[in-house]
MIMARNU-867847 format. One record per residue: residue number from 1; chain; x, y negated, z of N, C-alpha, C in turn. Coordinates in steps of 0.001 Angstrom, whole numbers. Last residue first. Example, Ala and Ser with C-alpha at 12.3 -4.5 7.8 and 13.67 -1.06 7.14 Angstrom:
2
[2 A [12850 2250 7080] [13670 1060 7140] [12900 -30 7870]]
[1 A [13190 5690 7800] [12300 4500 7800] [13200 3300 7800]]
This chain:
150
[150 A [17494 -1166 -9924] [18509 -468 -9089] [19380 -1443 -8356]]
[149 A [14028 -1186 -10506] [15299 -1916 -10447] [16250 -1136 -9545]]
[148 A [11374 -328 -12602] [12271 99 -11519] [13581 -672 -11634]]
[147 A [8697 -2409 -13313] [9981 -1872 -13758] [10806 -1499 -12538]]
[146 A [5347 -2909 -14188] [6298 -2594 -13134] [7534 -1932 -13724]]
[145 A [4245 -5625 -16170] [4490 -4178 -16047] [5548 -3941 -14980]]
[144 A [3970 -8306 -16690] [3181 -7738 -15605] [3325 -6243 -15440]]
[143 A [5669 -9403 -18466] [4389 -8940 -19017] [3501 -8301 -17956]]
[142 A [7994 -9858 -17090] [7252 -11031 -17554] [5892 -10676 -18164]]
[141 A [7735 -7212 -14591] [8431 -7987 -15617] [7541 -9145 -16074]]
[140 A [7709 -6552 -11089] [6956 -6773 -12328] [7800 -7583 -13305]]
[139 A [9755 -4120 -9533] [9422 -5527 -9715] [8705 -5672 -11057]]
[138 A [10707 -1735 -7102] [9961 -2050 -8311] [9637 -3544 -8347]]
[137 A [12898 596 -5759] [12503 -812 -5760] [11881 -1134 -7113]]
[136 A [12911 3536 -3713] [13003 2858 -5006] [12415 1463 -4894]]
[135 A [14270 6106 -1709] [13800 4733 -1771] [13977 4172 -3179]]
[134 A [13898 8814 170] [14097 8500 -1245] [13459 7135 -1494]]
[133 A [15327 8561 3466] [14200 8607 2553] [14645 8303 1124]]
[132 A [17272 8408 5458] [17432 9383 4381] [16251 9514 3439]]
[131 A [17349 6456 7323] [16611 7669 7681] [16632 8725 6578]]
[130 A [18654 4438 5978] [19338 5058 7103] [18667 6374 7513]]
[129 A [16603 3719 4183] [17854 4297 3664] [18589 5040 4780]]
[128 A [14763 2640 6012] [14406 3810 5193] [15649 4498 4635]]
[127 A [16196 436 7056] [15718 1501 7931] [15439 2780 7136]]
[126 A [16528 -1107 4726] [17693 -633 5462] [17324 544 6360]]
[125 A [13800 -1602 4137] [14675 -925 3162] [15874 -308 3890]]
[124 A [13018 -3089 6372] [12411 -1776 6130] [13262 -960 5158]]
[123 A [14564 -5394 5926] [14763 -4608 7140] [14209 -3189 6963]]
[122 A [13419 -6247 3528] [14854 -5915 3585] [15160 -5050 4803]]
[121 A [10804 -6761 4390] [11061 -5731 3380] [12528 -5309 3393]]
[120 A [11247 -8888 6166] [10663 -7640 6667] [10921 -6495 5688]]
[119 A [12232 -10826 4368] [13073 -10342 5462] [12564 -9011 6017]]
[118 A [9942 -11156 2769] [11196 -10713 2168] [12126 -10146 3237]]
[117 A [8147 -12194 4639] [7862 -10912 3977] [9130 -10324 3365]]
[116 A [9413 -14613 5283] [9154 -13624 6321] [8905 -12237 5718]]
[115 A [9456 -15993 2755] [10699 -15595 3427] [10497 -14513 4498]]
[114 A [7496 -15270 25] [7404 -15597 1446] [8661 -15097 2163]]
[113 A [7789 -14288 -2480] [7770 -15746 -2358] [7693 -16203 -899]]
[112 A [7474 -11572 -2421] [8829 -12095 -2486] [8914 -13597 -2401]]
[111 A [5358 -9787 -614] [5359 -11030 -1370] [6751 -11639 -1312]]
[110 A [5186 -6206 -939] [5542 -7432 -228] [5621 -8623 -1169]]
[109 A [4214 -3027 -226] [3975 -4115 -1173] [4230 -5422 -432]]
[108 A [5302 99 28] [5403 -1161 751] [5306 -2282 -275]]
[107 A [4079 3164 142] [4215 2074 -816] [4166 770 -40]]
[106 A [5091 6428 682] [4749 5163 1304] [5016 4078 276]]
[105 A [4283 9807 111] [4692 8523 -451] [4205 7383 436]]
[104 A [3726 11941 1701] [4468 12190 470] [5053 10888 -61]]
[103 A [4150 11610 5265] [3516 11225 4002] [4380 11663 2822]]
[102 A [5605 12059 7498] [4459 12943 7277] [3733 12656 5958]]
[101 A [7503 10139 7951] [7950 11371 7305] [6821 12364 7051]]
[100 A [6132 8191 9426] [6434 7965 7998] [6806 9244 7269]]
[99 A [5084 7910 11999] [4982 9208 11323] [5263 9095 9818]]
[98 A [5277 5228 12681] [6204 6182 13303] [6212 7538 12600]]
[97 A [4984 3170 9690] [4408 3912 10818] [5438 4886 11406]]
[96 A [6368 15 9007] [6417 1442 8726] [5845 2193 9922]]
[95 A [4085 -2782 9363] [5311 -2044 9664] [5216 -582 9238]]
[94 A [2806 -5122 7076] [2527 -4013 7991] [3801 -3178 8143]]
[93 A [2985 -7318 5351] [4047 -7087 6335] [3704 -6031 7384]]
[92 A [867 -6959 3545] [855 -8075 4504] [1829 -7872 5653]]
[91 A [698 -3340 3426] [579 -4667 2832] [610 -5724 3941]]
[90 A [1383 -148 2597] [1626 -1105 3662] [1638 -2479 3030]]
[89 A [-241 2816 1789] [175 1503 1316] [302 596 2530]]
[88 A [412 6198 1816] [64 5052 2658] [640 3796 2018]]
[87 A [-633 9444 1002] [-44 8192 538] [-522 7074 1448]]
[86 A [-2020 11446 2050] [-635 11765 1732] [120 10533 1270]]
[85 A [-4512 11283 4643] [-3877 10773 3426] [-2445 11278 3290]]
[84 A [-6498 11948 6497] [-5518 12952 6088] [-4790 12568 4822]]
[83 A [-7994 9822 7357] [-8546 10645 6280] [-7555 11696 5768]]
[82 A [-6595 8479 9400] [-7963 8943 9640] [-8555 9832 8563]]
[81 A [-3839 8230 10673] [-4163 8746 9349] [-5568 9333 9399]]
[80 A [-2072 5528 12214] [-2955 6678 12240] [-3334 7039 10815]]
[79 A [-2105 2035 13023] [-1439 3259 12593] [-2424 4399 12735]]
[78 A [-4643 -354 12012] [-3796 357 12956] [-3102 1541 12311]]
[77 A [-6140 -1193 9915] [-5249 -2157 10536] [-4229 -1426 11401]]
[76 A [-7239 107 6721] [-7042 142 8166] [-6122 -973 8630]]
[75 A [-9182 1651 4370] [-8518 391 4687] [-8449 292 6203]]
[74 A [-8948 4654 2672] [-9347 4006 3919] [-8503 2752 4098]]
[73 A [-10098 6655 117] [-9266 5498 426] [-9820 4859 1697]]
[72 A [-11821 8832 363] [-10573 8998 -391] [-9584 7853 -155]]
[71 A [-13406 9840 3406] [-13150 8777 2430] [-11835 9001 1689]]
[70 A [-13898 11544 5489] [-14301 11978 4152] [-13932 10988 3054]]
[69 A [-13197 10244 7796] [-12395 11412 7406] [-12707 11880 5990]]
[68 A [-15220 8335 8149] [-13906 7911 7673] [-13058 9090 7190]]
[67 A [-17953 8237 8764] [-17434 9343 7959] [-16049 9032 7383]]
[66 A [-18343 5833 10151] [-18464 7104 10860] [-17846 8264 10090]]
[65 A [-16025 3120 9620] [-17185 3930 9240] [-17160 5288 9933]]
[64 A [-13666 1703 10193] [-14795 1600 11125] [-15947 2577 10821]]
[63 A [-11742 1650 8280] [-11560 2621 9356] [-12750 2658 10300]]
[62 A [-13635 1132 5246] [-12731 704 6310] [-12677 1794 7377]]
[61 A [-13483 2842 2074] [-14193 2365 3264] [-13159 1834 4242]]
[60 A [-14023 3673 -1415] [-13205 3368 -251] [-14107 2961 909]]
[59 A [-13843 4179 -4858] [-14464 4608 -3602] [-13521 4383 -2423]]
[58 A [-14143 2026 -7261] [-13025 2501 -6459] [-13563 2885 -5077]]
[57 A [-15241 1662 -10426] [-15700 2009 -9090] [-14523 2617 -8350]]
[56 A [-15573 -731 -13082] [-14805 218 -12289] [-15481 472 -10943]]
[55 A [-16477 -2870 -14553] [-16568 -1533 -15149] [-15808 -474 -14351]]
[54 A [-15957 -5252 -13120] [-17336 -4785 -13311] [-17441 -3338 -13766]]
[53 A [-13542 -5526 -10592] [-13799 -5320 -12017] [-15186 -4722 -12182]]
[52 A [-13674 -6186 -7886] [-12530 -6648 -8683] [-12719 -6469 -10188]]
[51 A [-15576 -5476 -5972] [-15959 -6422 -7027] [-14843 -6786 -8000]]
[50 A [-14638 -3807 -4023] [-15981 -3529 -4562] [-16268 -4370 -5801]]
[49 A [-12216 -4949 -3370] [-12197 -3650 -4060] [-13565 -3261 -4606]]
[48 A [-13035 -7263 -1952] [-12399 -7383 -3266] [-12455 -6060 -4038]]
[47 A [-13989 -6222 456] [-14900 -6943 -443] [-14323 -7022 -1854]]
[46 A [-11529 -5135 1410] [-12717 -4298 1231] [-13679 -4956 248]]
[45 A [-9974 -7431 1681] [-9596 -6414 688] [-10765 -5487 386]]
[44 A [-11424 -8647 3765] [-11285 -9334 2474] [-10889 -8346 1375]]
[43 A [-11080 -6755 5806] [-12431 -7043 5309] [-12380 -7742 3954]]
[42 A [-8306 -6994 6147] [-8877 -5719 5716] [-10280 -5926 5153]]
[41 A [-8180 -9586 7099] [-7544 -9267 5815] [-8097 -7951 5265]]
[40 A [-9532 -9239 9532] [-10040 -10193 8538] [-9462 -9893 7155]]
[39 A [-7931 -7423 10952] [-9267 -7014 10516] [-9829 -7943 9439]]
[38 A [-4490 -7364 9841] [-5591 -7988 10585] [-6936 -7474 10077]]
[37 A [-2552 -6127 8304] [-2184 -6543 9653] [-3303 -7237 10430]]
[36 A [-3171 -3044 6507] [-2831 -4467 6551] [-2591 -4842 8016]]
[35 A [-2848 -41 4860] [-2742 -698 6160] [-2335 -2154 5976]]
[34 A [-4626 2287 3270] [-4047 971 3012] [-4047 242 4344]]
[33 A [-4330 5680 2595] [-4613 4686 3625] [-3914 3408 3193]]
[32 A [-5610 8151 345] [-4790 6973 610] [-5276 6224 1847]]
[31 A [-5241 11219 -1364] [-6002 10417 -419] [-5050 9319 46]]
[30 A [-4659 12050 -4782] [-4155 11681 -3467] [-5208 10947 -2651]]
[29 A [-5118 12693 -7415] [-5739 13505 -6386] [-5281 13192 -4975]]
[28 A [-4289 11042 -9349] [-3351 12108 -8987] [-3901 13002 -7881]]
[27 A [-6305 9177 -9321] [-6156 10024 -10514] [-5247 11215 -10230]]
[26 A [-5689 7865 -6921] [-6859 8746 -6987] [-6789 9680 -8186]]
[25 A [-3403 6437 -7800] [-3304 7395 -6695] [-4469 8376 -6723]]
[24 A [-4505 4789 -9752] [-3510 5801 -10140] [-3359 6859 -9051]]
[23 A [-6124 3172 -8098] [-6729 4010 -9137] [-5772 5121 -9558]]
[22 A [-4140 1857 -6622] [-5053 2786 -5951] [-5734 3715 -6952]]
[21 A [-3031 313 -8645] [-2187 1283 -7938] [-3042 2303 -7193]]
[20 A [-5223 -1311 -9395] [-4674 -330 -10337] [-3775 715 -9667]]
[19 A [-5633 -2759 -6804] [-6624 -1845 -7403] [-6047 -874 -8436]]
[18 A [-3103 -4252 -6363] [-3534 -3130 -5529] [-4570 -2223 -6192]]
[17 A [-2705 -6436 -8085] [-1932 -5203 -8288] [-2449 -4013 -7494]]
[16 A [-4424 -8518 -7386] [-4348 -8119 -8790] [-3612 -6798 -8992]]
[15 A [-4098 -8816 -4649] [-5436 -8491 -5172] [-5402 -8061 -6626]]
[14 A [-1488 -9688 -4447] [-1805 -8333 -4012] [-3137 -7891 -4611]]
[13 A [-549 -11695 -7305] [-1185 -11469 -6008] [-1378 -9983 -5716]]
[12 A [2431 -13166 -8523] [1328 -12232 -8750] [744 -11896 -7378]]
[11 A [4861 -14354 -8088] [3934 -14986 -9027] [2788 -14061 -9416]]
[10 A [5985 -11297 -7101] [6389 -12676 -7324] [5491 -13237 -8402]]
[9 A [6287 -8468 -5108] [5362 -9373 -5784] [5999 -10757 -5900]]
[8 A [7759 -5459 -5195] [8094 -6868 -4965] [7153 -7741 -5795]]
[7 A [7346 -2507 -3691] [6799 -3302 -4794] [6931 -4777 -4435]]
[6 A [9080 277 -2905] [8973 -1133 -2548] [8500 -1884 -3786]]
[5 A [8341 3516 -1934] [8390 2584 -3062] [8184 1174 -2541]]
[4 A [9642 6423 -712] [9237 5074 -322] [9426 4156 -1523]]
[3 A [8839 9767 -189] [9300 8788 -1180] [8765 7424 -760]]
[2 A [9778 12255 2068] [8932 11092 1792] [9613 10171 791]]
[1 A [10306 15577 1121] [10848 14325 1612] [9943 13178 1186]]
């Protein structure tokens, strides 16, 4: 069964939380797709992942590269699973893909400071619960550590 994790960002940016979450995914041996909603945003995330920390290397590519099937992390705009990922991150209000049940884990990262993002996350939560997915909600505490909320 697909596990759906909702990560609620407040007073913290996607750029600060996405790299560590991707690193943990790779440590577990998972291939990942990160879906945003525009090519410009995908390009910005691509540039950020190459430079977010001097002592780290996070192998990734955009959906445009010829060897996309070989990439452990693919940044994409459209639905589809070009690298056979078992984990899909949905950022910037990207919608749940029609093949949601084909993933081990979907991670919906949303900005709780934006009303549109909050509404989209609530709608996705309701949809996921109705479809019988295992759904959890995570929020950062005052120290920046993720805590499961019920």
